[in-house]
N, C-alpha and C positions, 0 to 999 in steps of 0.2 A: 262654569269651569270648576274642575275638581281641585280641592285644596291638597297640598303636599304636606305630609306629616313626616317629620324627621325623627330618627331615633335619638336617644340621649347621647349615644356615641357620636353621631353626626353633628349634633349641636356642639358637643365638646370640641370636636375637630375644627368646626367653623370658628369657634371662639379663639382657639389657639392660632389658627392661620391668619386671623385678622391682625395679629401682631407682627407678622412678617412684613418688613418694609423694604427689603433689598432682594436683588436677584441671587445674591450669595445665600441668603437665608432660605429662599425658595429651593435652590439647588441642594442645600444641606437637608432640607425636609424630603425632597425626592429621593436622595440617597438613603435616608433612614427608612422611608417607606419601602423602598426596594429591598433593603436588608431584612426588614420585618417580614415581608411576604416570602422572600427566598427562604428564610429560616423555617417558616410554616410549611412551605412546599416540601422542603427536605425532610421535615419531621413526618409529614403524611406519607411521603414515598418510602421512608424507612419502615413505617408501620405496614404498608402494603407489601414490602419485600419480606419482612419478618413473618407476616401472616400467610405468605405464599400466593397472594392475589396478583403479585407482579414478580416476575423472575427474569432470568437471562433470556429465556426463549421469547417471552413477550417483548422484551427490549429489542431483540433482533428483528422481530416482526414489525415493530414500529420504526425502525431505523430507515431514514429516507422518506418517510411518509409526509404528505402535505395535507393539512386539514383546513386550509383557508377556504372561505366561501368564495366560489367563483362569481365574479361580477360581470354581467353582460352589459356591453356598451351599446 
């Protein structure tokens, strides 16, 4: 069996979440993580827009698109 190696950031997060003892604490963490990632996505999209790699035309092309993996049952 292959050993799993965690990065220092992963170890730090594991240590932090080990102190969460309630569902309220877990929900607060989820909201903070969602805010963190949303901020980074916004910053990356702003950079793409400013560089011209993403524009109104590409936005319109993507409108209504669905990129989920189709699952066969």
